[in-house]
Kinemage of the C-alpha trace (Angstrom):
@kinemage 1
@onewidth
@group {chain A} dominant
@subgroup {mainchain}
@vectorlist {calphas} color= white
{ca unk a 1} P -71.631 -41.030 2.881
{ca unk a 2} L -75.189 -39.191 4.280
{ca unk a 3} L -74.652 -35.709 4.420
{ca unk a 4} L -75.876 -35.489 7.870
{ca unk a 5} L -73.288 -37.989 8.754
{ca unk a 6} L -70.493 -35.801 7.037
{ca unk a 7} L -72.104 -32.649 8.517
{ca unk a 8} L -71.343 -34.447 12.292
{ca unk a 9} L -68.159 -34.792 11.900
{ca unk a 10} L -67.543 -31.637 11.037
{ca unk a 11} L -69.857 -29.710 13.857
{ca unk a 12} L -67.367 -32.400 15.861
{ca unk a 13} L -64.452 -30.510 14.986
{ca unk a 14} L -65.600 -26.665 15.628
{ca unk a 15} L -66.911 -25.869 11.941
{ca unk a 16} L -70.312 -24.539 11.240
{ca unk a 17} L -72.697 -23.300 8.874
{ca unk a 18} L -72.055 -20.616 7.232
{ca unk a 19} L -74.974 -20.155 5.239
{ca unk a 20} L -76.724 -22.560 2.329
{ca unk a 21} L -77.080 -21.931 -0.999
{ca unk a 22} L -79.176 -22.834 -3.679
{ca unk a 23} L -77.136 -26.211 -4.277
{ca unk a 24} L -74.444 -25.764 -2.003
{ca unk a 25} L -74.172 -24.747 1.648
{ca unk a 26} L -71.055 -23.398 2.810
{ca unk a 27} L -69.200 -24.308 5.822
{ca unk a 28} L -66.063 -22.830 7.784
{ca unk a 29} L -63.811 -23.766 9.842
{ca unk a 30} L -62.915 -21.317 12.486
{ca unk a 31} L -59.590 -22.011 13.661
{ca unk a 32} L -58.369 -21.955 10.226
{ca unk a 33} L -60.450 -19.910 7.906
{ca unk a 34} L -61.109 -22.224 5.718
{ca unk a 35} L -64.677 -22.139 3.685
{ca unk a 36} L -65.989 -25.505 1.613
{ca unk a 37} L -68.956 -26.003 -0.105
{ca unk a 38} L -71.222 -28.922 0.725
{ca unk a 39} L -73.507 -30.493 -2.578
{ca unk a 40} L -77.491 -30.251 -0.774
{ca unk a 41} L -77.740 -33.966 -1.870
{ca unk a 42} L -78.708 -36.458 0.097
{ca unk a 43} L -75.644 -39.121 -0.574
{ca unk a 44} L -72.199 -37.449 -1.296
{ca unk a 45} L -69.584 -38.940 -2.940
{ca unk a 46} L -66.707 -40.635 -0.333
{ca unk a 47} L -63.864 -38.567 -2.537
{ca unk a 48} L -65.667 -35.737 -2.490
{ca unk a 49} L -66.552 -36.567 1.437
{ca unk a 50} L -63.056 -37.495 2.553
{ca unk a 51} L -61.576 -34.071 0.313
{ca unk a 52} L -64.382 -31.956 2.476
{ca unk a 53} L -63.220 -32.874 5.591
{ca unk a 54} L -59.346 -33.246 5.002
{ca unk a 55} L -59.769 -29.396 3.716
{ca unk a 56} L -61.819 -28.035 6.900
{ca unk a 57} L -58.997 -30.385 9.142
{ca unk a 58} L -61.830 -32.898 9.967
{ca unk a 59} L -59.753 -36.296 8.786
């Protein structure tokens, strides 16, 4: 999955970027307070993308 597509889906459910790190970006879901690290690669493996979406309640 492309990183921009993953970020778009996260924004659609109300998640936002908390901060940028060196190799990861931290995204937070304010509804449940969950924070998840998203790697800063152009292409993110499908299994990891599904785990991030599920963790942040965007599945």
